[in-house]
N, C-alpha and C positions, 0 to 999 in steps of 0.2 A: 420401521421407518427406513426409508431409502438411505444409502449411504451418501455423505457429501463428498463430492470429488473436487480436487485441486487440479487445475490445468493452466496451461499458458493462454493469456489473452490472444484472441484472434481478431485482427483488424481487417475490415471494418465491421465484421459481423457482431462483435461483442460491444462496440463503442457506445451505442445509444443506451443499452442497458447499464453499462458501467457509469455513464454520466449521470443516468437517472438515480443510481445508488448514491453517488456522490452529492447530487442536489438535494436529496431527501435526508442527508445526515443533518442531525439538529444542531450540531456544532463540530468545530474541529477541522472541516474542510472548506477551504475557500477556493472556489474555482477561479482560474485566471487564464492568461493567454497561453500558458504552457499545457493547458488541457485542451486547446483547440485540436481539431483532427491532424492539421499539418505538423503540429508539434508532437503529437503522440506518434505520428509516422517516423519522425526523426528519432525518437526515443527507441522505437522498435528496431531501427538500423542498427543500434549500439548493442543492446543486450536484451533481446525479447524474452528470453528465458527467465527474466527477473521481473516480468509483469504478469501476475498470476490472478486468476479469479476462482472463486468457490462457486459450485454449481450444485443445485438441488432439483430434481425432476425436471431438467432442462432449462431451469431459471437460474439466472445469476444472482447470488445472494451475498456475495462479498468480494472485495478485491484489494490488491496491494501492489504497489509499484516499488521494485528495488532498482538500485542503480550502483554501479561500480565504476570508479574512475581509474582503477588500476592500482590505487593506494587506499582509498577509504570506500566503504559502502554507505549507501543512503537508503532510507525507507520513506516513501511518501504515500500518503492517501489510503492507509489501511481503513477499510470500512466494511461493515456488516449490516445488512438490512435488520431493522429493529426487532422483527419478530424472531430472528435466529440468533440474537446476541445471548451470550450466557451459555451457549452450547458448545463452545470450543472451536467455533469456525475461525474467529480471529487468530486464536492459537495455532490452529492448522496452517493458516496462510503464513503466519510468521515463522513457523518452524520450517516451512518448505523454502521460503524466501532466504532465511538464514542459512540453511543447507546449501542452497545454491550459490549464495555469496562466499561460503566457506570453500566450496568446490573451485571457486575462481581465484582463491588464494586470498580473500579478504579477511583481515585479522582484526579490524576495527570497523564498527558501524555507527552512524549517526541518524537520529530522526528528530523532527521538530514535533512539538505539541502546542496547540494554541493555549494561551493562559486560562481560558474559560473552561478547559476540557478536563476537569478532575477525574472523570470516569476513565479516559484514556490514560492519563497519568498513572492511576491505580493499576490499569492493566498492564502498562509497560513495566512497572515496579515488579509486579508479580511475575513477569516474563524474564526478570533478571537484568533489566535495563537500569542504568543509573543516571540520575540527572547530573548535568555539567553545570558549573558555576559561570560559563562563559555566557555572553549576551550576544545572541545571533544578529547579524547585520544582513541586509539584503538590498540589492540595487537592481531595478530594471535596466537592461541594456538596449531596449528598444523605445 
């Protein structure tokens, strides 16, 4: 079997494949305004090295977006194509984005998991993540 490679997301070349992966996720990823091309371009101006994709035989099979605001890290939209789940792809993506966050000086990272995504919760617990008892709030500013 060919090795799976982890690399930085390339815009605009990878955009449609990554959106396709996100759209096919059974649960956990809710696409919104922040996933539009213009918003992805803005994200890439800040820290493009934290938006990673997993590739197998020239096809994208997974993605993760990391962010760092100078104080906290954030993980968004970790996703792996169904037929590649359980093979370590998500773990490889998380390990790489965590290493890159550490290299930027990040000492604490947050992520959100939707309430209906028990599989993701189990995955993150196995990766050493701990649930917080905070209740997240959000507000659209547009």
